All heavy atoms as a GROMACS GRO file, in nm:
protein
  570
    1MET      N    1   0.078  -0.124   0.000
    1MET     CA    2  -0.001   0.004  -0.003
    1MET      C    3   0.095   0.129  -0.005
    1MET      O    4   0.062   0.221  -0.066
    1MET     CB    5  -0.099  -0.003   0.117
    1MET     CG    6  -0.180   0.119   0.135
    1MET     SD    7  -0.295   0.126  -0.002
    1MET     CE    8  -0.374   0.276   0.030
    2GLN      N    9   0.191   0.120   0.079
    2GLN     CA   10   0.275   0.245   0.088
    2GLN      C   11   0.351   0.261  -0.037
    2GLN      O   12   0.366   0.380  -0.073
    2GLN     CB   13   0.383   0.226   0.199
    2GLN     CG   14   0.462   0.352   0.228
    2GLN     CD   15   0.542   0.336   0.352
    2GLN    OE1   16   0.575   0.233   0.404
    2GLN    NE2   17   0.601   0.451   0.390
    3LEU      N   18   0.394   0.159  -0.112
    3LEU     CA   19   0.456   0.179  -0.237
    3LEU      C   20   0.363   0.242  -0.341
    3LEU      O   21   0.396   0.329  -0.415
    3LEU     CB   22   0.517   0.041  -0.293
    3LEU     CG   23   0.575   0.045  -0.424
    3LEU    CD1   24   0.701   0.134  -0.420
    3LEU    CD2   25   0.619  -0.088  -0.467
    4LYS      N   26   0.247   0.190  -0.347
    4LYS     CA   27   0.137   0.246  -0.442
    4LYS      C   28   0.109   0.398  -0.412
    4LYS      O   29   0.098   0.478  -0.503
    4LYS     CB   30   0.001   0.167  -0.430
    4LYS     CG   31   0.008   0.035  -0.488
    4LYS     CD   32  -0.124  -0.039  -0.466
    4LYS     CE   33  -0.116  -0.176  -0.523
    4LYS     NZ   34  -0.250  -0.241  -0.512
    5LEU      N   35   0.111   0.435  -0.277
    5LEU     CA   36   0.098   0.569  -0.244
    5LEU      C   37   0.209   0.654  -0.284
    5LEU      O   38   0.188   0.767  -0.336
    5LEU     CB   39   0.070   0.582  -0.090
    5LEU     CG   40   0.037   0.718  -0.034
    5LEU    CD1   41  -0.091   0.773  -0.097
    5LEU    CD2   42   0.020   0.716   0.115
    6SER      N   43   0.330   0.601  -0.262
    6SER     CA   44   0.448   0.675  -0.307
    6SER      C   45   0.442   0.695  -0.463
    6SER      O   46   0.489   0.806  -0.512
    6SER     CB   47   0.578   0.590  -0.267
    6SER     OG   48   0.584   0.586  -0.137
    7ILE      N   49   0.409   0.594  -0.537
    7ILE     CA   50   0.413   0.602  -0.683
    7ILE      C   51   0.303   0.716  -0.729
    7ILE      O   52   0.332   0.801  -0.807
    7ILE     CB   53   0.377   0.474  -0.752
    7ILE    CG1   54   0.504   0.378  -0.724
    7ILE    CG2   55   0.352   0.497  -0.905
    7ILE    CD1   56   0.475   0.237  -0.768
    8PHE      N   57   0.187   0.707  -0.666
    8PHE     CA   58   0.087   0.805  -0.687
    8PHE      C   59   0.125   0.944  -0.659
    8PHE      O   60   0.110   1.034  -0.740
    8PHE     CB   61  -0.044   0.778  -0.606
    8PHE     CG   62  -0.155   0.878  -0.616
    8PHE    CD1   63  -0.229   0.885  -0.729
    8PHE    CD2   64  -0.167   0.967  -0.513
    8PHE    CE1   65  -0.329   0.983  -0.741
    8PHE    CE2   66  -0.265   1.063  -0.523
    8PHE     CZ   67  -0.342   1.071  -0.638
    9PHE      N   68   0.194   0.968  -0.542
    9PHE     CA   69   0.236   1.099  -0.512
    9PHE      C   70   0.344   1.144  -0.598
    9PHE      O   71   0.342   1.273  -0.649
    9PHE     CB   72   0.298   1.088  -0.370
    9PHE     CG   73   0.337   1.222  -0.322
    9PHE    CD1   74   0.250   1.327  -0.280
    9PHE    CD2   75   0.472   1.258  -0.304
    9PHE    CE1   76   0.288   1.445  -0.244
    9PHE    CE2   77   0.516   1.390  -0.264
    9PHE     CZ   78   0.426   1.479  -0.236
   10ALA      N   79   0.435   1.064  -0.647
   10ALA     CA   80   0.534   1.106  -0.748
   10ALA      C   81   0.481   1.141  -0.877
   10ALA      O   82   0.521   1.244  -0.940
   10ALA     CB   83   0.642   0.988  -0.768
   11LEU      N   84   0.376   1.065  -0.919
   11LEU     CA   85   0.303   1.107  -1.052
   11LEU      C   86   0.236   1.239  -1.034
   11LEU      O   87   0.232   1.318  -1.120
   11LEU     CB   88   0.215   0.988  -1.091
   11LEU     CG   89   0.279   0.853  -1.135
   11LEU    CD1   90   0.179   0.754  -1.163
   11LEU    CD2   91   0.362   0.887  -1.263
   12PHE      N   92   0.168   1.246  -0.930
   12PHE     CA   93   0.092   1.377  -0.894
   12PHE      C   94   0.182   1.502  -0.900
   12PHE      O   95   0.151   1.600  -0.958
   12PHE     CB   96   0.011   1.361  -0.764
   12PHE     CG   97  -0.051   1.493  -0.718
   12PHE    CD1   98  -0.170   1.528  -0.784
   12PHE    CD2   99   0.007   1.584  -0.631
   12PHE    CE1  100  -0.240   1.644  -0.752
   12PHE    CE2  101  -0.060   1.693  -0.601
   12PHE     CZ  102  -0.184   1.726  -0.653
   13MET      N  103   0.294   1.485  -0.837
   13MET     CA  104   0.389   1.601  -0.836
   13MET      C  105   0.438   1.627  -0.965
   13MET      O  106   0.465   1.743  -0.995
   13MET     CB  107   0.503   1.573  -0.729
   13MET     CG  108   0.459   1.565  -0.577
   13MET     SD  109   0.368   1.718  -0.528
   13MET     CE  110   0.501   1.839  -0.540
   14SER      N  111   0.464   1.525  -1.047
   14SER     CA  112   0.521   1.540  -1.181
   14SER      C  113   0.413   1.624  -1.261
   14SER      O  114   0.449   1.720  -1.344
   14SER     CB  115   0.547   1.422  -1.251
   14SER     OG  116   0.654   1.353  -1.185
   15ALA      N  117   0.287   1.578  -1.250
   15ALA     CA  118   0.192   1.650  -1.331
   15ALA      C  119   0.167   1.797  -1.275
   15ALA      O  120   0.145   1.890  -1.354
   15ALA     CB  121   0.060   1.584  -1.305
   16ALA      N  122   0.174   1.816  -1.142
   16ALA     CA  123   0.166   1.954  -1.088
   16ALA      C  124   0.280   2.042  -1.138
   16ALA      O  125   0.250   2.164  -1.177
   16ALA     CB  126   0.166   1.943  -0.939
   17GLN      N  127   0.394   1.991  -1.159
   17GLN     CA  128   0.512   2.076  -1.207
   17GLN      C  129   0.479   2.109  -1.351
   17GLN      O  130   0.507   2.233  -1.384
   17GLN     CB  131   0.637   1.991  -1.206
   17GLN     CG  132   0.694   1.983  -1.059
   17GLN     CD  133   0.812   1.883  -1.045
   17GLN    OE1  134   0.870   1.850  -1.147
   17GLN    NE2  135   0.843   1.847  -0.924
   18VAL      N  136   0.426   2.026  -1.433
   18VAL     CA  137   0.400   2.048  -1.567
   18VAL      C  138   0.290   2.157  -1.581
   18VAL      O  139   0.301   2.258  -1.656
   18VAL     CB  140   0.354   1.932  -1.658
   18VAL    CG1  141   0.301   1.958  -1.793
   18VAL    CG2  142   0.472   1.828  -1.663
   19VAL      N  143   0.190   2.148  -1.513
   19VAL     CA  144   0.074   2.240  -1.506
   19VAL      C  145   0.122   2.382  -1.450
   19VAL      O  146   0.100   2.482  -1.511
   19VAL     CB  147  -0.036   2.195  -1.411
   19VAL    CG1  148  -0.144   2.303  -1.390
   19VAL    CG2  149  -0.100   2.073  -1.478
   20LEU      N  150   0.204   2.382  -1.352
   20LEU     CA  151   0.260   2.511  -1.306
   20LEU      C  152   0.345   2.581  -1.409
   20LEU      O  153   0.331   2.694  -1.430
   20LEU     CB  154   0.351   2.492  -1.182
   20LEU     CG  155   0.416   2.618  -1.117
   20LEU    CD1  156   0.308   2.720  -1.066
   20LEU    CD2  157   0.506   2.572  -1.006
   21ALA      N  158   0.427   2.503  -1.480
   21ALA     CA  159   0.506   2.567  -1.585
   21ALA      C  160   0.431   2.618  -1.692
   21ALA      O  161   0.448   2.726  -1.755
   21ALA     CB  162   0.614   2.472  -1.632
   22GLU      N  163   0.314   2.540  -1.732
   22GLU     CA  164   0.232   2.583  -1.843
   22GLU      C  165   0.153   2.702  -1.806
   22GLU      O  166   0.130   2.792  -1.893
   22GLU     CB  167   0.146   2.469  -1.886
   22GLU     CG  168   0.225   2.353  -1.954
   22GLU     CD  169   0.130   2.238  -1.989
   22GLU    OE1  170   0.011   2.233  -1.954
   22GLU    OE2  171   0.189   2.142  -2.034
   23ASP      N  172   0.092   2.707  -1.685
   23ASP     CA  173   0.010   2.812  -1.649
   23ASP      C  174   0.073   2.948  -1.643
   23ASP      O  175   0.013   3.048  -1.660
   23ASP     CB  176  -0.050   2.794  -1.506
   23ASP     CG  177  -0.147   2.675  -1.513
   23ASP    OD1  178  -0.202   2.646  -1.616
   23ASP    OD2  179  -0.204   2.625  -1.404
   24THR      N  180   0.204   2.961  -1.612
   24THR     CA  181   0.274   3.087  -1.602
   24THR      C  182   0.318   3.144  -1.732
   24THR      O  183   0.335   3.263  -1.742
   24THR     CB  184   0.404   3.075  -1.508
   24THR    OG1  185   0.492   2.978  -1.585
   24THR    CG2  186   0.367   3.013  -1.377
   25GLY      N  187   0.322   3.066  -1.836
   25GLY     CA  188   0.370   3.104  -1.963
   25GLY      C  189   0.518   3.133  -1.968
   25GLY      O  190   0.569   3.206  -2.055
   26CYS      N  191   0.591   3.089  -1.862
   26CYS     CA  192   0.739   3.111  -1.857
   26CYS      C  193   0.813   2.986  -1.878
   26CYS      O  194   0.751   2.874  -1.870
   26CYS     CB  195   0.765   3.165  -1.717
   26CYS     SG  196   0.699   3.331  -1.677
   27GLN      N  197   0.944   2.998  -1.902
   27GLN     CA  198   1.030   2.885  -1.917
   27GLN      C  199   1.073   2.830  -1.786
   27GLN      O  200   1.084   2.895  -1.688
   27GLN     CB  201   1.150   2.919  -2.001
   27GLN     CG  202   1.113   2.963  -2.145
   27GLN     CD  203   1.056   2.845  -2.227
   27GLN    OE1  204   0.941   2.806  -2.211
   27GLN    NE2  205   1.142   2.797  -2.312
   28ASP      N  206   1.100   2.705  -1.790
   28ASP     CA  207   1.144   2.632  -1.661
   28ASP      C  208   1.298   2.639  -1.659
   28ASP      O  209   1.366   2.685  -1.748
   28ASP     CB  210   1.102   2.488  -1.660
   28ASP     CG  211   1.084   2.433  -1.522
   28ASP    OD1  212   1.145   2.490  -1.420
   28ASP    OD2  213   1.008   2.337  -1.500
   29ILE      N  214   1.348   2.596  -1.552
   29ILE     CA  215   1.499   2.592  -1.521
   29ILE      C  216   1.580   2.524  -1.643
   29ILE      O  217   1.538   2.420  -1.690
   29ILE     CB  218   1.536   2.532  -1.388
   29ILE    CG1  219   1.682   2.562  -1.356
   29ILE    CG2  220   1.511   2.394  -1.385
   29ILE    CD1  221   1.722   2.541  -1.215
   30TYR      N  222   1.686   2.583  -1.688
   30TYR     CA  223   1.774   2.541  -1.795
   30TYR      C  224   1.708   2.533  -1.932
   30TYR      O  225   1.753   2.464  -2.017
   30TYR     CB  226   1.835   2.412  -1.761
   30TYR     CG  227   1.914   2.424  -1.632
   30TYR    CD1  228   1.884   2.348  -1.526
   30TYR    CD2  229   2.021   2.523  -1.608
   30TYR    CE1  230   1.951   2.352  -1.401
   30TYR    CE2  231   2.085   2.529  -1.496
   30TYR     CZ  232   2.049   2.453  -1.388
   30TYR     OH  233   2.113   2.462  -1.269
   31GLN      N  234   1.593   2.597  -1.949
   31GLN     CA  235   1.524   2.604  -2.089
   31GLN      C  236   1.559   2.739  -2.155
   31GLN      O  237   1.595   2.838  -2.083
   31GLN     CB  238   1.371   2.596  -2.074
   31GLN     CG  239   1.344   2.447  -2.035
   31GLN     CD  240   1.193   2.442  -2.029
   31GLN    OE1  241   1.112   2.524  -2.031
   31GLN    NE2  242   1.146   2.308  -2.027
   32GLN      N  243   1.550   2.747  -2.286
   32GLN     CA  244   1.584   2.868  -2.358
   32GLN      C  245   1.487   2.979  -2.328
   32GLN      O  246   1.360   2.952  -2.329
   32GLN     CB  247   1.586   2.839  -2.510
   32GLN     CG  248   1.631   2.959  -2.586
   32GLN     CD  249   1.648   2.928  -2.733
   32GLN    OE1  250   1.629   2.813  -2.775
   32GLN    NE2  251   1.680   3.018  -2.812
   33CYS      N  252   1.532   3.103  -2.313
   33CYS     CA  253   1.448   3.206  -2.290
   33CYS      C  254   1.476   3.339  -2.375
   33CYS      O  255   1.436   3.448  -2.347
   33CYS     CB  256   1.449   3.259  -2.135
   33CYS     SG  257   1.612   3.282  -2.076
   34GLY      N  258   1.560   3.314  -2.491
   34GLY     CA  259   1.595   3.424  -2.559
   34GLY      C  260   1.701   3.377  -2.665
   34GLY      O  261   1.749   3.268  -2.659
   35GLY      N  262   1.728   3.474  -2.761
   35GLY     CA  263   1.829   3.447  -2.863
   35GLY      C  264   1.775   3.464  -2.996
   35GLY      O  265   1.654   3.490  -3.022
   36SER      N  266   1.863   3.445  -3.093
   36SER     CA  267   1.823   3.453  -3.237
   36SER      C  268   1.919   3.368  -3.319
   36SER      O  269   2.030   3.352  -3.288
   36SER     CB  270   1.808   3.599  -3.292
   36SER     OG  271   1.940   3.649  -3.288
   37VAL      N  272   1.872   3.327  -3.428
   37VAL     CA  273   1.947   3.254  -3.529
   37VAL      C  274   1.927   3.332  -3.666
   37VAL      O  275   1.822   3.329  -3.713
   37VAL     CB  276   1.904   3.109  -3.549
   37VAL    CG1  277   1.993   3.039  -3.647
   37VAL    CG2  278   1.927   3.038  -3.410
   38GLN      N  279   2.038   3.386  -3.716
   38GLN     CA  280   2.036   3.475  -3.831
   38GLN      C  281   1.930   3.576  -3.822
   38GLN      O  282   1.934   3.656  -3.728
   38GLN     CB  283   2.024   3.386  -3.962
   38GLN     CG  284   2.141   3.299  -3.978
   38GLN     CD  285   2.129   3.197  -4.091
   38GLN    OE1  286   2.026   3.205  -4.163
   38GLN    NE2  287   2.219   3.116  -4.113
   39THR      N  288   1.822   3.571  -3.890
   39THR     CA  289   1.720   3.673  -3.884
   39THR      C  290   1.595   3.632  -3.799
   39THR      O  291   1.498   3.691  -3.794
   39THR     CB  292   1.667   3.708  -4.029
   39THR    OG1  293   1.627   3.602  -4.092
   39THR    CG2  294   1.773   3.769  -4.103
   40LEU      N  295   1.602   3.506  -3.755
   40LEU     CA  296   1.491   3.453  -3.673
   40LEU      C  297   1.508   3.488  -3.526
   40LEU      O  298   1.587   3.436  -3.456
   40LEU     CB  299   1.476   3.299  -3.684
   40LEU     CG  300   1.464   3.251  -3.832
   40LEU    CD1  301   1.462   3.100  -3.843
   40LEU    CD2  302   1.327   3.297  -3.888
   41GLU      N  303   1.430   3.581  -3.481
   41GLU     CA  304   1.427   3.614  -3.338
   41GLU      C  305   1.347   3.513  -3.248
   41GLU      O  306   1.248   3.463  -3.292
   41GLU     CB  307   1.362   3.753  -3.315
   41GLU     CG  308   1.450   3.865  -3.382
   41GLU     CD  309   1.586   3.891  -3.322
   41GLU    OE1  310   1.592   3.888  -3.186
   41GLU    OE2  311   1.671   3.924  -3.384
   42TRP      N  312   1.392   3.500  -3.119
   42TRP     CA  313   1.321   3.416  -3.027
   42TRP      C  314   1.181   3.471  -3.006
   42TRP      O  315   1.162   3.594  -2.975
   42TRP     CB  316   1.398   3.412  -2.903
   42TRP     CG  317   1.327   3.342  -2.784
   42TRP    CD1  318   1.260   3.397  -2.685
   42TRP    CD2  319   1.307   3.195  -2.776
   42TRP    NE1  320   1.212   3.295  -2.603
   42TRP    CE2  321   1.237   3.180  -2.654
   42TRP    CE3  322   1.345   3.091  -2.856
   42TRP    CZ2  323   1.206   3.051  -2.614
   42TRP    CZ3  324   1.317   2.959  -2.804
   42TRP    CH2  325   1.239   2.945  -2.690
   43THR      N  326   1.083   3.387  -3.019
   43THR     CA  327   0.945   3.429  -3.002
   43THR      C  328   0.883   3.361  -2.887
   43THR      O  329   0.762   3.389  -2.854
   43THR     CB  330   0.852   3.402  -3.128
   43THR    OG1  331   0.860   3.266  -3.158
   43THR    CG2  332   0.907   3.484  -3.250
   44GLY      N  333   0.953   3.286  -2.821
   44GLY     CA  334   0.906   3.215  -2.699
   44GLY      C  335   0.908   3.304  -2.573
   44GLY      O  336   0.948   3.421  -2.578
   45PRO      N  337   0.867   3.254  -2.458
   45PRO     CA  338   0.871   3.327  -2.331
   45PRO      C  339   1.007   3.370  -2.300
   45PRO      O  340   1.105   3.305  -2.318
   45PRO     CB  341   0.824   3.228  -2.233
   45PRO     CG  342   0.747   3.121  -2.296
   45PRO     CD  343   0.810   3.119  -2.440
   46THR      N  344   1.016   3.494  -2.233
   46THR     CA  345   1.152   3.544  -2.186
   46THR      C  346   1.149   3.548  -2.031
   46THR      O  347   1.260   3.592  -1.971
   46THR     CB  348   1.171   3.687  -2.236
   46THR    OG1  349   1.069   3.769  -2.210
   46THR    CG2  350   1.183   3.676  -2.393
   47CYS      N  351   1.043   3.502  -1.970
   47CYS     CA  352   1.051   3.494  -1.817
   47CYS      C  353   1.078   3.354  -1.781
   47CYS      O  354   1.066   3.261  -1.852
   47CYS     CB  355   0.910   3.538  -1.762
   47CYS     SG  356   0.774   3.445  -1.826
   48CYS      N  357   1.118   3.336  -1.647
   48CYS     CA  358   1.164   3.202  -1.602
   48CYS      C  359   1.098   3.180  -1.469
   48CYS      O  360   1.077   3.273  -1.394
   48CYS     CB  361   1.317   3.210  -1.577
   48CYS     SG  362   1.406   3.241  -1.732
   49ILE      N  363   1.060   3.050  -1.450
   49ILE     CA  364   1.010   2.996  -1.316
   49ILE      C  365   1.065   2.864  -1.293
   49ILE      O  366   1.072   2.777  -1.384
   49ILE     CB  367   0.860   3.002  -1.316
   49ILE    CG1  368   0.804   2.981  -1.170
   49ILE    CG2  369   0.793   2.914  -1.424
   49ILE    CD1  370   0.662   3.004  -1.155
   50ASN      N  371   1.097   2.837  -1.163
   50ASN     CA  372   1.146   2.709  -1.126
   50ASN      C  373   1.027   2.628  -1.080
   50ASN      O  374   0.984   2.645  -0.965
   50ASN     CB  375   1.249   2.724  -1.023
   50ASN     CG  376   1.319   2.591  -0.990
   50ASN    OD1  377   1.276   2.485  -1.021
   50ASN    ND2  378   1.443   2.593  -0.932
   51SER      N  379   0.967   2.535  -1.169
   51SER     CA  380   0.847   2.460  -1.121
   51SER      C  381   0.879   2.364  -1.014
   51SER      O  382   0.785   2.326  -0.939
   51SER     CB  383   0.785   2.396  -1.245
   51SER     OG  384   0.879   2.303  -1.294
   52ALA      N  385   1.001   2.310  -1.002
   52ALA     CA  386   1.027   2.220  -0.898
   52ALA      C  387   1.045   2.280  -0.761
   52ALA      O  388   1.015   2.232  -0.662
   52ALA     CB  389   1.160   2.146  -0.931
   53ASP      N  390   1.082   2.417  -0.762
   53ASP     CA  391   1.110   2.487  -0.642
   53ASP      C  392   1.070   2.636  -0.663
   53ASP      O  393   1.166   2.721  -0.694
   53ASP     CB  394   1.253   2.473  -0.585
   53ASP     CG  395   1.263   2.548  -0.448
   53ASP    OD1  396   1.177   2.601  -0.401
   53ASP    OD2  397   1.385   2.540  -0.400
   54PRO      N  398   0.946   2.672  -0.670
   54PRO     CA  399   0.907   2.811  -0.696
   54PRO      C  400   0.970   2.916  -0.606
   54PRO      O  401   0.977   3.031  -0.648
   54PRO     CB  402   0.759   2.815  -0.680
   54PRO     CG  403   0.716   2.669  -0.685
   54PRO     CD  404   0.830   2.589  -0.635
   55THR      N  405   1.018   2.881  -0.486
   55THR     CA  406   1.082   2.987  -0.402
   55THR      C  407   1.233   3.013  -0.446
   55THR      O  408   1.287   3.108  -0.411
   55THR     CB  409   1.094   2.924  -0.263
   55THR    OG1  410   1.182   2.807  -0.251
   55THR    CG2  411   0.955   2.900  -0.200
   56ARG      N  412   1.284   2.931  -0.538
   56ARG     CA  413   1.420   2.958  -0.589
   56ARG      C  414   1.410   3.044  -0.719
   56ARG      O  415   1.362   2.994  -0.819
   56ARG     CB  416   1.488   2.820  -0.617
   56ARG     CG  417   1.640   2.842  -0.656
   56ARG     CD  418   1.693   2.704  -0.665
   56ARG     NE  419   1.833   2.710  -0.699
   56ARG     CZ  420   1.907   2.610  -0.738
   56ARG    NH1  421   1.855   2.492  -0.756
   56ARG    NH2  422   2.038   2.634  -0.778
   57GLU      N  423   1.454   3.167  -0.711
   57GLU     CA  424   1.444   3.250  -0.825
   57GLU      C  425   1.536   3.218  -0.943
   57GLU      O  426   1.644   3.170  -0.920
   57GLU     CB  427   1.465   3.405  -0.791
   57GLU     CG  428   1.366   3.457  -0.690
   57GLU     CD  429   1.397   3.606  -0.672
   57GLU    OE1  430   1.443   3.671  -0.778
   57GLU    OE2  431   1.376   3.651  -0.566
   58LEU      N  432   1.480   3.243  -1.052
   58LEU     CA  433   1.570   3.222  -1.186
   58LEU      C  434   1.576   3.344  -1.261
   58LEU      O  435   1.488   3.441  -1.240
   58LEU     CB  436   1.491   3.111  -1.274
   58LEU     CG  437   1.465   2.975  -1.219
   58LEU    CD1  438   1.396   2.895  -1.324
   58LEU    CD2  439   1.591   2.907  -1.172
   59LYS      N  440   1.674   3.357  -1.354
   59LYS     CA  441   1.688   3.474  -1.434
   59LYS      C  442   1.723   3.416  -1.583
   59LYS      O  443   1.768   3.309  -1.599
   59LYS     CB  444   1.800   3.563  -1.390
   59LYS     CG  445   1.940   3.498  -1.392
   59LYS     CD  446   2.043   3.603  -1.348
   59LYS     CE  447   2.184   3.529  -1.354
   59LYS     NZ  448   2.290   3.626  -1.318
   60CYS      N  449   1.695   3.500  -1.678
   60CYS     CA  450   1.718   3.474  -1.814
   60CYS      C  451   1.860   3.511  -1.837
   60CYS      O  452   1.880   3.636  -1.858
   60CYS     CB  453   1.626   3.530  -1.911
   60CYS     SG  454   1.637   3.482  -2.078
   61GLN      N  455   1.959   3.431  -1.840
   61GLN     CA  456   2.104   3.457  -1.861
   61GLN      C  457   2.141   3.459  -2.010
   61GLN      O  458   2.124   3.361  -2.076
   61GLN     CB  459   2.186   3.362  -1.779
   61GLN     CG  460   2.334   3.381  -1.792
   61GLN     CD  461   2.386   3.498  -1.725
   61GLN    OE1  462   2.349   3.518  -1.603
   61GLN    NE2  463   2.464   3.586  -1.791
   62TYR      N  464   2.192   3.573  -2.048
   62TYR     CA  465   2.242   3.589  -2.191
   62TYR      C  466   2.369   3.510  -2.206
   62TYR      O  467   2.469   3.512  -2.129
   62TYR     CB  468   2.277   3.732  -2.214
   62TYR     CG  469   2.345   3.759  -2.349
   62TYR    CD1  470   2.270   3.771  -2.472
   62TYR    CD2  471   2.482   3.766  -2.354
   62TYR    CE1  472   2.330   3.794  -2.593
   62TYR    CE2  473   2.550   3.794  -2.476
   62TYR     CZ  474   2.468   3.807  -2.594
   62TYR     OH  475   2.537   3.829  -2.713
   63ILE      N  476   2.379   3.418  -2.298
   63ILE     CA  477   2.489   3.338  -2.323
   63ILE      C  478   2.560   3.392  -2.455
   63ILE      O  479   2.684   3.412  -2.442
   63ILE     CB  480   2.458   3.187  -2.352
   63ILE    CG1  481   2.382   3.135  -2.229
   63ILE    CG2  482   2.574   3.102  -2.384
   63ILE    CD1  483   2.447   3.126  -2.098
   64ASN      N  484   2.492   3.406  -2.554
   64ASN     CA  485   2.548   3.465  -2.673
   64ASN      C  486   2.423   3.523  -2.767
   64ASN      O  487   2.311   3.512  -2.716
   64ASN     CB  488   2.628   3.373  -2.756
   64ASN     CG  489   2.566   3.248  -2.802
   64ASN    OD1  490   2.440   3.248  -2.833
   64ASN    ND2  491   2.629   3.135  -2.787
   65THR      N  492   2.447   3.571  -2.878
   65THR     CA  493   2.343   3.630  -2.957
   65THR      C  494   2.243   3.518  -2.994
   65THR      O  495   2.122   3.563  -3.026
   65THR     CB  496   2.396   3.702  -3.081
   65THR    OG1  497   2.471   3.605  -3.156
   65THR    CG2  498   2.480   3.821  -3.046
   66GLN      N  499   2.270   3.401  -2.994
   66GLN     CA  500   2.186   3.287  -3.034
   66GLN      C  501   2.113   3.221  -2.923
   66GLN      O  502   2.013   3.156  -2.942
   66GLN     CB  503   2.263   3.184  -3.116
   66GLN     CG  504   2.322   3.231  -3.238
   66GLN     CD  505   2.410   3.132  -3.308
   66GLN    OE1  506   2.444   3.033  -3.259
   66GLN    NE2  507   2.430   3.159  -3.440
   67TYR      N  508   2.150   3.248  -2.794
   67TYR     CA  509   2.099   3.173  -2.689
   67TYR      C  510   2.103   3.237  -2.555
   67TYR      O  511   2.201   3.296  -2.514
   67TYR     CB  512   2.176   3.037  -2.682
   67TYR     CG  513   2.112   2.937  -2.597
   67TYR    CD1  514   1.997   2.865  -2.624
   67TYR    CD2  515   2.173   2.902  -2.471
   67TYR    CE1  516   1.947   2.764  -2.547
   67TYR    CE2  517   2.120   2.798  -2.391
   67TYR     CZ  518   1.996   2.736  -2.429
   67TYR     OH  519   1.950   2.647  -2.343
   68SER      N  520   1.984   3.244  -2.481
   68SER     CA  521   1.982   3.281  -2.339
   68SER      C  522   1.899   3.167  -2.274
   68SER      O  523   1.819   3.096  -2.328
   68SER     CB  524   1.896   3.409  -2.331
   68SER     OG  525   1.969   3.518  -2.394
   69VAL      N  526   1.937   3.143  -2.151
   69VAL     CA  527   1.892   3.023  -2.071
   69VAL      C  528   1.847   3.070  -1.931
   69VAL      O  529   1.905   3.153  -1.866
   69VAL     CB  530   1.994   2.908  -2.072
   69VAL    CG1  531   2.124   2.957  -1.989
   69VAL    CG2  532   1.934   2.784  -2.017
   70CYS      N  533   1.741   2.995  -1.883
   70CYS     CA  534   1.690   3.014  -1.738
   70CYS      C  535   1.795   2.954  -1.650
   70CYS      O  536   1.809   2.823  -1.654
   70CYS     CB  537   1.563   2.960  -1.722
   70CYS     SG  538   1.431   3.058  -1.815
   71VAL      N  539   1.846   3.026  -1.558
   71VAL     CA  540   1.940   2.968  -1.455
   71VAL      C  541   1.910   3.030  -1.320
   71VAL      O  542   1.850   3.142  -1.307
   71VAL     CB  543   2.089   3.006  -1.499
   71VAL    CG1  544   2.135   2.936  -1.621
   71VAL    CG2  545   2.108   3.163  -1.499
   72PRO      N  546   1.945   2.963  -1.206
   72PRO     CA  547   1.926   3.019  -1.076
   72PRO      C  548   2.000   3.152  -1.061
   72PRO      O  549   2.112   3.160  -1.110
   72PRO     CB  550   1.977   2.909  -0.983
   72PRO     CG  551   1.984   2.784  -1.071
   72PRO     CD  552   2.014   2.831  -1.205
   73THR      N  553   1.935   3.243  -0.980
   73THR     CA  554   2.004   3.363  -0.951
   73THR      C  555   2.111   3.332  -0.837
   73THR      O  556   2.090   3.235  -0.766
   73THR     CB  557   1.907   3.472  -0.896
   73THR    OG1  558   1.830   3.419  -0.788
   73THR    CG2  559   1.809   3.517  -1.005
   74SER      N  560   2.205   3.408  -0.829
   74SER     CA  561   2.313   3.388  -0.720
   74SER      C  562   2.249   3.422  -0.586
   74SER      O  563   2.173   3.520  -0.575
   74SER     CB  564   2.426   3.477  -0.745
   74SER     OG  565   2.490   3.441  -0.860
   75ALA      N  566   2.271   3.338  -0.486
   75ALA     CA  567   2.214   3.362  -0.362
   75ALA      C  568   2.313   3.430  -0.268
   75ALA      O  569   2.431   3.424  -0.279
   75ALA     CB  570   2.166   3.227  -0.292
   0.00000   0.00000   0.00000
């Protein structure tokens, strides 16, 4: 019984993380949040949220002209 409950809880938390990330319209940790390739500009979200730990702030870190990524802010 305890194993079934653990599996159910793990599946529920996974689903909750997906819903949280989708509801905000923001990118999750380590996902692309900006950049461009030749003349194609990034059209996706530029905000970041950590669905696994919403209390841990993220920022959209510029890497180069082609790529920016959601990373944890320095604590």
